[in-house]
N, C-alpha and C positions, 0 to 999 in steps of 0.2 A: 575519549575526549571529555573534557570537563563541560558541564552544563551551566556553570555559574554565570549569572547575568553580568557580573563585573568584568568578565573577560570578553564581552561582546559589544559591538557598536553597530549602528545602522540597523537596528532590530525592527523588523516589520512582519506583520502577520501575513501568511500566504493567502493571496486573494483567490476566492472561489475554488477551493480544492475539490469540492464535490464533482464539479464538471469533469475534471481530469480523472478522478477516482472511478467514475462511471465508465470510463474507457479502458480501465484495467481489465485484462482478460485472465480469469482464473481458469486454468487448464488442467486436464488429466494428461498424463504422459507416461512413457516408459523410458527409463534411463538407457542410453546406448553405450557401446563400448568405448566411445571417446572420453567417457568419464574416467577420472583417475582409476587405474586398474585395481588398487586396493579397495577403493570405495565401491567400485562395480562388483567385485567379488563379495564384499560384505553384504551389499544389498541383494545380490543373487542368492547367497546362502540363507539369508533371512527371508527370502521370498518377498522382497520389498522393491523390486525393480519398477513396479507401477506406483505412481505417486500423483499428487496434485500440487499446484503451486502457481507462480507467476513467471512470466518470461521477461528477463532483464531488458531486452531490446524494446519491448512494449512500454515498460515503465520509463525507460530512458527518454522516450519521446516527450514525456510530460515533466519528469523530474530527473534530469541528468545528474544532479547532485547526489542522488542516492545510489548511483551505479558506480561500481569499482571494476577496474580491469585487473585480473589476476596475472601473475607472472606467466601463466600458460597462454594468456591472450583471451581467455574466456571471461565473460562478464558475470558479475555477481551483484546481488541486491544487498545493500546495507540496510537490513531490516529495522534497526533502531531509528535511523533517519526516516525510513518510510513510515514507521509508526507515528512519527510526529505529524506527517501529512494526513494520515488516517484519523488521528485525534481531531485535527482541525476540520476535517470533512464531517465527522460525527457532530461536532458543534454546529456547523453550518446546517446540517440536516435537522438538528434539534430546533433551530430557529424556524424552519419551515413547518415542522410539526406543531410548534406552539402557535404559529400564525393560523394554521388550519383549525386547531382546537378553538381559538378565539372566534374565528368565523363561524364555526359550528354553534358555539354558545350564542352568538348574536342571532343566527338563524332560528335557533330554538326559542329564543326570547320573543322574536317576531311572531312566531306561530302560537304563542300562548295567548 
């Protein structure tokens, strides 16, 4: 999809993404045989059945817009959309860091 601003309306920044991001569970898992058989065989041959990642159902609770339902009925995460949420979370966290840095400077100046 196109990212051009001229194609969008009602543009708003996502409010407080960090709170939701902190609830994302990064998990270790082993692929099971419900996976597409060609993919399962590929991962098995490459000794890559063990992996890490996110669970779509968990992310869906917070950002259903980034979840797609495949023709098989399984959920998948649209990572480019999720990346936008993560960028905004980083920006929010940076504001906290800068506030803490300023408080530290003020405390150091009081101790001088």
